[in-house]
C-alpha positions as CSV (number, residue, x, y, z in Angstrom):
1,X,6.0,-15.1,-24.4
2,X,7.1,-13.5,-21.1
3,X,8.1,-16.7,-18.4
4,X,10.0,-17.0,-15.4
5,X,11.2,-21.0,-14.1
6,X,10.0,-20.7,-10.9
7,X,6.3,-19.2,-11.8
8,X,3.3,-21.2,-12.4
9,X,1.5,-20.8,-16.0
10,X,-1.0,-18.1,-16.2
11,X,-4.3,-20.3,-17.7
12,X,-5.6,-18.9,-21.6
13,X,-8.4,-16.4,-20.2
14,X,-5.1,-14.9,-17.6
15,X,-2.3,-15.2,-21.2
16,X,-5.5,-13.6,-23.0
17,X,-6.3,-10.5,-20.6
18,X,-2.0,-10.0,-20.3
19,X,-2.0,-9.7,-24.5
20,X,-4.6,-7.2,-25.0
21,X,-2.8,-5.0,-21.8
22,X,1.0,-5.4,-24.4
23,X,-0.8,-4.6,-26.2
24,X,-2.4,-1.6,-24.9
25,X,1.6,-1.2,-23.7
26,X,3.4,-1.2,-26.8
27,X,0.9,1.4,-28.5
28,X,1.4,4.0,-25.9
29,X,4.8,3.2,-26.4
30,X,5.0,3.7,-29.4
31,X,3.3,6.3,-29.9
32,X,5.0,8.2,-26.6
33,X,8.8,7.1,-28.1
34,X,9.8,6.6,-24.6
35,X,8.6,5.2,-21.5
36,X,9.5,5.5,-17.4
37,X,9.1,2.9,-14.8
38,X,6.7,4.4,-13.3
39,X,4.6,5.1,-17.3
40,X,4.2,1.0,-17.4
41,X,3.6,0.7,-13.7
42,X,0.7,2.4,-14.5
43,X,-0.8,1.5,-16.8
44,X,0.4,-2.2,-15.9
45,X,-2.2,-1.5,-12.4
46,X,-4.7,0.6,-12.8
47,X,-5.8,0.6,-17.0
48,X,-9.1,-0.2,-16.9
49,X,-10.8,-3.3,-16.9
50,X,-7.4,-5.3,-17.9
51,X,-4.2,-3.6,-15.2
52,X,-3.8,-5.7,-12.3
53,X,-6.1,-3.7,-9.2
54,X,-8.6,-3.7,-12.1
55,X,-9.7,-6.5,-13.9
56,X,-12.0,-9.4,-12.1
57,X,-9.6,-11.9,-11.5
58,X,-8.8,-13.0,-8.3
59,X,-5.9,-11.3,-6.4
60,X,-6.0,-11.2,-2.1
61,X,-6.6,-14.7,-0.2
62,X,-5.7,-18.2,-0.8
63,X,-6.4,-18.4,-4.7
64,X,-5.1,-14.5,-5.3
65,X,-2.1,-13.8,-4.7
66,X,-1.3,-12.3,-1.7
67,X,-3.0,-12.0,1.7
68,X,-3.5,-8.7,3.5
69,X,-3.3,-8.6,7.5
70,X,-7.2,-7.6,7.7
71,X,-7.5,-11.1,6.0
72,X,-6.0,-13.0,8.5
73,X,-7.7,-11.9,11.7
74,X,-10.2,-9.5,12.4
75,X,-8.1,-8.4,15.7
76,X,-5.7,-6.8,13.0
77,X,-9.6,-4.2,12.3
78,X,-10.9,-3.9,15.0
79,X,-7.0,-2.4,16.6
80,X,-7.6,0.3,13.9
81,X,-11.1,0.8,15.0
82,X,-9.7,1.1,18.3
83,X,-7.5,3.5,17.1
84,X,-9.8,5.2,14.8
85,X,-12.6,6.3,17.8
86,X,-10.2,8.1,19.7
87,X,-10.1,10.0,17.0
88,X,-13.6,10.1,15.6
89,X,-14.8,10.4,19.5
90,X,-13.5,14.6,18.9
91,X,-14.9,15.1,15.8
92,X,-18.4,17.4,15.2
93,X,-19.0,14.7,11.7
94,X,-17.4,11.4,12.6
95,X,-16.1,10.4,9.5
96,X,-13.8,7.3,7.6
97,X,-12.1,7.1,4.3
98,X,-10.6,4.3,3.3
99,X,-7.9,3.2,0.1
100,X,-7.1,-0.4,-0.7
101,X,-10.5,-1.5,0.6
102,X,-9.8,-5.0,-1.3
103,X,-12.3,-7.3,-1.3
104,X,-14.4,-5.1,2.0
105,X,-12.4,-7.5,5.0
106,X,-11.4,-4.4,6.4
107,X,-14.2,-2.4,6.5
108,X,-17.1,-4.5,8.0
109,X,-14.9,-5.8,10.4
110,X,-13.9,-2.1,11.8
111,X,-17.1,-1.3,11.1
112,X,-19.3,-3.8,13.5
113,X,-16.2,-2.5,15.1
114,X,-17.2,1.4,16.0
115,X,-20.8,0.0,16.4
116,X,-19.9,-2.6,19.7
117,X,-17.8,0.9,20.8
118,X,-21.3,2.7,20.5
119,X,-19.2,5.0,17.7
120,X,-21.1,7.7,15.8
121,X,-20.1,7.7,12.1
122,X,-22.1,10.2,9.5
123,X,-19.9,8.2,6.7
124,X,-17.5,5.4,5.6
125,X,-16.0,6.9,2.1
126,X,-14.2,3.8,0.1
127,X,-12.4,5.7,-2.8
128,X,-12.3,2.2,-5.1
129,X,-11.6,3.3,-8.6
130,X,-12.0,-0.4,-9.4
131,X,-15.9,-1.6,-10.9
132,X,-14.9,-4.7,-9.7
133,X,-14.2,-4.5,-6.6
134,X,-16.9,-2.2,-5.8
135,X,-18.7,-4.7,-6.7
136,X,-17.0,-7.2,-4.8
137,X,-16.5,-4.8,-2.0
138,X,-20.6,-3.8,-1.9
139,X,-22.2,-7.4,-1.9
140,X,-19.8,-9.1,1.4
141,X,-20.3,-5.5,3.1
142,X,-24.6,-5.8,2.3
143,X,-24.4,-9.3,3.8
144,X,-21.8,-9.2,6.5
145,X,-23.4,-5.4,7.9
146,X,-26.3,-4.3,9.6
147,X,-29.1,-2.5,7.8
148,X,-28.7,1.3,9.5
149,X,-24.2,0.3,9.4
150,X,-24.4,-0.4,5.1
151,X,-26.4,2.7,4.5
152,X,-23.1,4.9,5.5
153,X,-21.2,2.8,3.9
154,X,-20.6,5.4,0.4
155,X,-18.1,4.6,-2.6
156,X,-16.6,7.2,-4.1
157,X,-13.1,6.9,-7.6
158,X,-12.0,10.2,-5.6
159,X,-11.6,12.1,-2.8
160,X,-14.6,14.2,-1.9
161,X,-15.2,17.6,-2.8
162,X,-15.4,19.3,-0.1
163,X,-13.6,19.3,3.3
164,X,-14.6,16.8,5.7
165,X,-13.4,16.0,9.2
166,X,-12.5,12.7,8.9
167,X,-10.3,9.6,9.7
168,X,-8.4,7.9,6.7
169,X,-6.8,4.7,6.5
170,X,-4.8,3.0,4.2
171,X,-3.4,-0.3,4.4
172,X,-0.6,-1.0,1.5
173,X,-1.9,1.4,-0.5
174,X,2.1,2.9,-0.7
175,X,3.9,0.2,-2.3
176,X,1.7,0.3,-4.6
177,X,1.8,3.2,-6.4
178,X,4.2,3.9,-9.5
179,X,7.3,4.9,-8.6
180,X,10.9,6.0,-10.4
181,X,13.8,2.6,-11.3
182,X,16.8,4.0,-10.4
183,X,20.5,2.4,-11.7
184,X,23.3,4.2,-9.7
185,X,27.2,3.6,-12.2
186,X,30.9,4.3,-10.7
187,X,30.4,6.8,-13.3
188,X,26.3,7.6,-14.2
189,X,23.3,7.5,-12.4
190,X,20.5,6.1,-15.1
191,X,16.7,6.6,-14.9
192,X,14.8,3.6,-15.6
193,X,12.4,3.3,-18.9
194,X,11.0,0.8,-20.8
195,X,11.3,-0.7,-24.8
196,X,10.4,-4.0,-26.0
197,X,12.1,-7.1,-27.3
198,X,11.0,-8.6,-30.6
199,X,12.2,-10.2,-30.5
200,X,11.8,-12.3,-27.0
201,X,8.7,-10.5,-27.1
202,X,8.9,-9.0,-24.0
203,X,9.5,-6.0,-22.7
204,X,12.4,-4.9,-20.5
205,X,15.3,-2.8,-19.0
206,X,16.4,0.4,-21.2
207,X,18.1,2.6,-18.9
208,X,19.0,5.8,-19.7
209,X,20.4,9.4,-18.0
210,X,18.4,11.2,-15.3
211,X,16.9,14.5,-17.6
212,X,14.1,14.9,-14.3
213,X,16.3,18.6,-12.1
214,X,14.3,16.2,-8.9
215,X,15.3,13.1,-10.0
216,X,18.3,13.8,-10.3
217,X,19.0,15.8,-7.0
218,X,17.8,12.3,-5.3
219,X,20.1,10.3,-7.4
220,X,23.4,13.0,-6.1
221,X,22.5,12.5,-2.2
222,X,21.8,8.9,-2.8
223,X,25.5,8.8,-4.4
224,X,27.0,10.8,-1.7
225,X,25.1,8.4,1.3
226,X,26.1,5.0,-0.1
227,X,29.2,5.7,-1.3
228,X,31.6,4.5,-4.5
229,X,29.6,1.4,-6.3
230,X,30.4,-1.7,-8.0
231,X,30.7,-2.5,-11.1
232,X,27.7,-4.8,-10.6
233,X,25.7,-0.8,-9.9
234,X,23.3,-0.4,-7.8
235,X,19.4,-0.1,-7.9
236,X,16.4,1.1,-6.5
237,X,13.6,3.1,-7.0
238,X,11.7,6.7,-5.4
239,X,7.7,7.3,-5.3
240,X,7.2,10.7,-6.0
241,X,3.5,10.1,-5.5
242,X,3.4,10.2,-2.2
243,X,3.9,14.6,-2.1
244,X,0.8,14.8,-4.0
245,X,-1.2,12.1,-2.7
246,X,-0.7,12.9,1.1
247,X,-1.7,17.0,-0.2
248,X,-4.9,15.6,-1.7
249,X,-5.5,15.0,1.4
250,X,-4.8,17.6,3.5
251,X,-6.6,19.2,1.0
252,X,-10.0,17.8,2.0
253,X,-9.1,16.7,5.5
254,X,-10.2,20.4,7.9
255,X,-9.7,17.8,10.5
256,X,-8.9,14.1,11.9
257,X,-6.1,11.4,11.3
258,X,-4.1,10.0,8.4
259,X,-3.4,6.4,9.9
260,X,-1.0,4.3,6.4
261,X,0.1,0.8,7.5
262,X,3.1,-0.7,4.9
263,X,6.0,-2.4,4.9
264,X,8.8,-1.0,5.4
265,X,11.9,1.3,5.9
266,X,13.0,5.4,7.3
267,X,15.3,6.0,4.8
268,X,18.7,5.4,6.6
269,X,18.4,1.4,6.4
270,X,16.1,1.7,2.9
271,X,18.7,3.2,0.8
272,X,21.5,0.8,2.5
273,X,25.1,0.2,0.4
274,X,24.3,-2.8,1.0
275,X,21.2,-3.2,-0.5
276,X,22.7,-2.8,-4.6
277,X,19.3,-4.3,-5.8
278,X,16.9,-2.3,-4.3
279,X,13.3,-4.0,-2.8
280,X,11.3,-4.2,-6.8
281,X,8.7,-7.2,-5.5
282,X,6.5,-8.9,-7.8
283,X,4.0,-11.0,-6.4
284,X,2.3,-13.5,-8.6
285,X,-0.3,-16.7,-6.9
286,X,1.4,-16.6,-3.6
287,X,5.0,-16.5,-4.5
288,X,7.8,-13.4,-4.8
289,X,9.9,-12.8,-7.5
290,X,11.9,-9.2,-9.7
291,X,10.7,-9.5,-12.9
292,X,8.2,-6.4,-13.1
293,X,7.3,-8.2,-17.2
294,X,5.9,-11.1,-16.1
295,X,2.4,-10.8,-17.7
296,X,1.5,-7.7,-17.5
297,X,-1.7,-6.9,-15.6
298,X,-1.7,-10.7,-13.6
299,X,0.6,-10.2,-11.2
300,X,1.6,-7.5,-8.3
301,X,4.1,-4.9,-7.9
302,X,5.3,-2.7,-5.1
303,X,8.5,-1.9,-3.6
304,X,8.9,-0.7,0.2
305,X,8.2,2.5,1.4
306,X,10.7,5.1,2.5
307,X,9.1,6.7,5.4
308,X,11.5,9.2,5.8
309,X,9.8,10.4,2.8
310,X,6.2,9.8,3.7
311,X,7.3,11.6,7.0
312,X,8.4,15.1,4.4
313,X,6.2,14.8,2.5
314,X,3.3,15.0,5.4
315,X,4.7,17.6,7.1
316,X,5.1,20.4,4.2
317,X,1.4,19.1,3.4
318,X,0.7,20.6,6.1
319,X,0.7,17.6,8.6
320,X,1.9,17.3,12.4
321,X,3.7,13.5,12.4
322,X,1.5,12.5,15.6
323,X,3.3,8.4,15.8
324,X,5.4,6.2,13.4
325,X,6.1,2.5,14.8
326,X,5.9,-1.4,14.1
327,X,2.8,-2.8,13.3
328,X,3.4,-5.5,16.4
329,X,3.4,-2.0,18.8
330,X,0.7,-0.1,17.2
331,X,-1.8,-3.4,18.0
332,X,-0.7,-4.2,20.8
333,X,-1.0,0.3,21.7
334,X,-4.6,-0.7,19.9
335,X,-5.8,-3.2,22.6
336,X,-4.0,-6.3,20.5
337,X,-3.7,-8.3,24.4
338,X,-7.6,-7.4,25.2
339,X,-8.8,-9.0,22.0
340,X,-7.1,-11.5,21.8
341,X,-8.1,-13.4,25.1
342,X,-11.8,-14.9,24.9
343,X,-12.2,-16.7,28.0
344,X,-15.2,-19.2,26.0
345,X,-13.8,-20.1,22.9
346,X,-12.6,-23.1,22.9
347,X,-9.0,-24.5,22.4
348,X,-9.5,-25.1,18.5
349,X,-9.8,-21.5,18.1
350,X,-8.0,-20.3,21.2
351,X,-4.9,-21.7,19.1
352,X,-6.1,-20.2,15.4
353,X,-6.2,-17.3,17.1
354,X,-2.3,-17.0,18.8
355,X,-1.2,-18.4,15.4
356,X,-2.8,-15.4,13.8
357,X,-1.6,-12.8,16.6
358,X,2.5,-14.5,15.6
359,X,1.5,-13.3,11.9
360,X,1.1,-9.9,13.0
361,X,3.1,-9.5,15.8
362,X,5.7,-11.2,15.1
363,X,9.6,-10.0,14.2
364,X,10.2,-12.5,11.7
365,X,6.6,-12.5,10.3
366,X,4.8,-8.9,9.5
367,X,5.0,-7.5,13.3
368,X,8.8,-5.7,12.4
369,X,8.4,-5.5,8.5
370,X,5.0,-3.9,8.8
371,X,4.8,0.2,10.2
372,X,2.4,2.1,11.1
373,X,2.8,6.5,10.5
374,X,-0.3,9.6,11.7
375,X,-0.5,11.6,10.1
376,X,-2.8,14.6,12.1
377,X,-4.5,17.5,11.9
378,X,-6.0,19.9,13.8
379,X,-6.2,16.7,16.3
380,X,-3.2,16.9,18.9
381,X,-4.2,14.7,22.1
382,X,-1.3,11.2,22.1
383,X,-2.8,8.4,20.5
384,X,-3.3,5.1,21.7
385,X,-1.7,3.5,19.3
386,X,1.9,4.6,19.8
387,X,2.0,4.7,23.3
388,X,3.9,0.8,23.6
389,X,7.3,2.9,21.3
390,X,6.8,6.0,18.9
391,X,10.0,5.4,17.0
392,X,9.6,9.0,14.6
393,X,12.9,9.7,16.6
394,X,14.1,7.4,13.1
395,X,12.4,8.9,10.5
């Protein structure tokens, strides 16, 4: 069985779920003969009913594996709503689309904020492939929202079929897209594949020569950038799904904004020569580690985002790069300070709010690790979230 000495043992039910998923992946591996890491990651995270994002196990919050900004404080989502409202006010038919809605907390806070701002909204679409999460989101939002605003929420398993005007929001979505793993050695570049080790009874890395032209081109550019590598090698990631995903958004968005929030770097920082192990991270019960084969289906698998690649792909898809900055700068520009002051709150509430803001904005917390990038279409007004400090020149 897969193991990691610093990670707690899953429950028997969770182990059974993981064993079922592992069996399915092994069957696919035997049938395909070869399986890239991105293919493994797709199955580990998104296999219906068994994959991490498709099963019913708790993922977000105290009893899950990680916590996201909307769960830390409603102020985060209110800032998103303030930025969205600026754009929605200029759309003939104002809609919103959210990816990665989790338990529905951000959706609820955004909708309540838009109601308070008296911003009309036609529909709030939640794109969600997990049946379990859809049910949780519906129950949460139905209890929390006024009936009029709950009726605006529509769940989709895929994007709308016809173009619409909208603000699209995706918080911590890009980092969970399946990516390829590369290994650069002094004399060659390799791609990460998956093998099954019968003796260890677990999946293991199987690095093979690169055959895909796009990956080889990237590897050549990477070698030129990082220079000579040691015998220990240089490992990193590349996400080939960002381009097609942004193209699909461009196809259905007639006018509006795409707002992407995630942890990552511009390319010059991402592929530093010293970052020899890349940014692959797994999250399990609030512990981070680098073993993606630990109980498939029970842990999140992520990598930081190359925001230069996001900008390039967005431009190629027909978007304008409307802004790029840190999460702290974005929240400040979107009215964080105004929202954080409540003279009627007791001292305990004020301290709690201050702690939440610290987590969201301080450099050693989420403030600088997380970035925000805005891609616009048929919308040219300056965005309030990027007025404090726009860092597009770093992309």
